[in-house]
ZALUMMAR-495023 format. One record per atom (N, C-alpha, C, O): residue in one letter; x, y negated, z negated. Coordinates in steps of 0.05 Angstrom, whole numbers, plus 5000, padded with zeros to 4 digits. Layout:
N
aXYZ;...
***
This chain:
102
x538190917148;x540191127151;x542791037139;x543690817144;x544091207123;x546591137110;x548791107131;x548791257151;x550590927127;x552890887145;x554791117142;x555391207120;x555691227165;x557591447164;x560391357165;x560991137176;x562191517154;x564991467157;x565891537185;x564791717197;x567891387197;x568691457224;x569691737227;x569691847249;x570691867205;x571692137207;x569492347206;x569992577211;x567092257200;x564792447199;x563792497227;x563192307242;x563492747234;x562392807261;x559392777261;x558092847241;x558392677283;x555492657286;x554392927296;x555893097305;x551792947295;x550493187306;x551193217335;x551093017350;x551993457344;x552693497372;x555693447378;x556493477401;x557293367358;x560093317363;x561793537353;x561193677333;x564093577366;x566193767357;x568793637364;x569193537386;x570693637345;x573393527350;x575493727340;x575393807317;x577293797357;x579493977350;x582093847359;x582293737380;x584093867341;x586693757349;x588793967344;x588794097322;x590394007363;x592594207362;x595194067369;x595293827374;x597294227371;x599894107377;x599893977405;x600893757407;x598794107425;x598893997452;x596293867461;x596393667476;x593993967452;x591493867462;x589793757439;x589793857417;x588193557446;x585993457430;x583493507446;x583393437470;x581493637434;x579093707448;x576693577434;x576493587409;x574893467449;x572593337438;x570193417455;x570193417479;x567993487441;x565493547454;x563293397442;x562993377417;x561593277459;x559193147450;x556993227470;x557093167494;x555093367459;x552793467475;x553793627499;x555093827495;x553193537523;x553893697547;x556693657557;x557593797574;x558093457546;x560793377556;x562993477538;x562793467513;x565093577550;x567493657535;x569993537549;x570293557573;x571693417533;x574193317543;x576493447529;x576393527506;x578693477544;x581193587534;x583393397542;x583593317565;x584993317522;x587093117526;x589793247520;x590193357498;x591593227539;x594293317535;x595793107519;x595992877528;x596793177495;x598092987478;x600892907489;x601892707481;x601993067507;x604593007518;x604392797540;x605892597539;x602692837559;x602492647581;x600092457580;x599892277596;x598292497560;x595992327556;x593792357576;x591892207576;x593992557594;x591892597614;x589492737602;x589792927588;x587092627609;x584592747600;x583092887622;x583192807645;x581793097614;x580093257633;x577293267621;x576993287597;x575293257638;x572493247629;x570993477643;x571293517667;x569393607627;x567693827637;x564793777630;x564193697607;x562993837648;x560093827644;x559194107637;x558794277655;x558894167611;x558194437602;x555494527611;x554994767614;x553694347617;x550994417626;x551094527655;x549694717662;x552794407671;x552994487699;x555194687704;x555194847723;x557194687686;x559594857689;x560494967662;x562594887652;x558995157651;x559695267625;x562395407624;x563495447602;x563395497647;x565995627648;x568395427649;x570695517649;x567795167650;x569794957650;x571794997673;x574194997669;x570695027697;x572495077720;x572894827737;x574694817754;x571194617733;x571394377749;x571794127732;x570094067715;x573993997735;x574593747721;x572993527735;x573493467759;x571093397721;x569493187733;x570192907722;x568592727723;x572592877712;x573492627701;x573292397721;x572392177714;x574092447746;x573992237767;x571092157773;x570691927781;x569192337769;x566392277775;x564992137752;x562892007756;x566092157728;x564892037704;x566891897686;x567391977663;x568291687697;x570391557681;x569291427656;x570791407636;x566791337656;x565691207632;x565391407609;x565791337586;x564591657616;x564391867595;x567091937585;x567491977560;x569091967602;x571792037594;x572891817576;x574191877556;x572391567583;x573391337567;x571991337539;x573291277519;x569391397538;x567991407513;x569191627495;x569391597471;x569891857507;x571092077492;x573791987481;x574492047458;x575391847498;x577991757489;x577791567465;x579291597446;x575891387467;x575491197445;x574691337419;x575691277397;x572891537421;x571991677398;x574191857386;x574491867362;x575791977403;x578092137394;x579991957379;x580992037358;x580591727390;x582391537377;x581291457349;x582791447330;x578691407348;x577491327323;x577691557302;x578391507279;x576991797311;x577192027292;x579992077284;x580592147261;x581892057302;x584692117296;x585791907276;x587191987257;x585191657280;x586091447261;x584791497233;x586191477213;x582291567233;x580891617207;x582091857193;x582491847168;x582592067207;x583792307195;x586592247185;x587292337163;x588192107200;x590892047192;x590891867167;x592791897150;x588891697163;x588891517140;x587491647115;x587691537093;x586291877119;x584792007097;x586792107076;x588892217083;x586092077050;x587892187030;x588092497032;x586092627039;x590392597026;x590792887028;x590893007000;x591892886981;x589793246998;x589893396973;x592393576975;x592793706995;x593893586954;x596093776953;x594894056949;x593194096933;x595894236965;x594894516964;x597294706964;x599194666979;x596994906949;x598895126950;x597695336968;x595695456962;x599095386990;x598095577009;x599495847005;x601895856999;x597996057009;x599096327009;x600896357033;x600396227054;x602896527031;x604696567054;x603196647080;x603996567102;x601096807077;x599596897100;x598196657113;x598096637138;x597196467097;x595896227108;x597896047122;x597295937143;x600296017110;x602395867122;x603095977150;x603495837169;x603296247151;x603996377176;x601796327197;x602496277220;x599296347189;x597096297208;x597196007218;x596895957242;x597595817200;x597695537208;x600095487226;x599895327244;x602295607220;x604695577237;x604095687265;x604895557285;x602795917267;x602196037293;x600295857309;x600395857334;x598595717296;x596695527309;x597995257316;x596795097329;x600395217306;x601794967311;x601294747291;x602094517296;x600094807269;x599594607248;x601894557230;x602094347217;x603694757227;x606094727210;x608494777227;x608494927246;x610694657219;x613294707232;x614494957222;x616695037230;
***
């Protein structure tokens, strides 16, 4: 099996980063991390698809694994070379609304 880059997501993974939250999902587990206070929340999507119960205290090892993977992905993305792009004004407006641009 070829070695993957740390920024490549594996099957069953999802990683989203926004201005306030970083969200990571792997299989049945989803974590949301507040970038301001660093607090993480964990949800078991198989048992609670509506994400109403934070089970971080019951599964600290899973929450810690998510934090390590998020840190790995974030470092990798930050170090990746960027392509210069000319964005249309509508695209800039959409990205600004999502918190990606100032």
